[in-house]
N, C-alpha and C positions, 0 to 999 in steps of 0.2 A: 343741459336745460336747470330754467331756474326752478324750485321748490314754489312749490303753491303757496300765497303769501297769509295762510293762516298755517304753520308749522305747528309744530309739536313747542318751541319757542318760543313762540312771539301767541299761542293762543291764549295761554297763559297769565299772560300782560295785563293784566287791570289801568281800563285810568285812573284817576282819582274821580271823577265822580258814580262810577261802578265799586269800588270799594267804599266812599259814604258812606251810600248805597247800603252795600255787605253791614258793614259798621254798626250802622243807627248815626251818623254822624254825616255837617257841613262839609262837601269839595273846601271851604273858609277854614274847618276846626284841623283837616289836615294838613294844608297847610302850613298852622298856624303852630301844629306839631315835628314838621318838616322843618322847619325857619327853630324851633327854640329849644329841639332836640328834646322836648319830653317826654314824650315814647319815645322807644326805639321801633316803634313801627320800621323793618327796611325799606328801601323803596328805590328804583333805579330810572338813572340820567338818560337820555333818549336827543340826544340834540338836548334843546329845551322841554321837551315834552319828558315829564313823568307817567312814573308808570310802575303796578304794582304787582310784585309774580302769587300770582293764587296761592300759593302752599306756605309763603310767608306768611301773608295774612293765615290763614289759618292756624299757623305754627304760632302768632302771635295773639291772635284768640282765647286759641289754647294753655297760654305759659300764663294770661292777666283772665282765669275762669276764678269764681270766690267761694269761697266755700262746698267746695269738693269733701268727700268722703275719699280720705284715702286706701 
């Protein structure tokens, strides 16, 4: 029997549009970051599709927090 299409492995994969919305940037900005390597935001290629893992995005955000008290 095939698993549901929304498994734990695919449910945490975000589209560039969703990721851009979560980060407050444009899809075009994410594309520029990927192609230039300017930011180290991990992404996954599924064929021609680009996806971002939810946990990777949240970890990346934590690493880029500014002005936190120790």
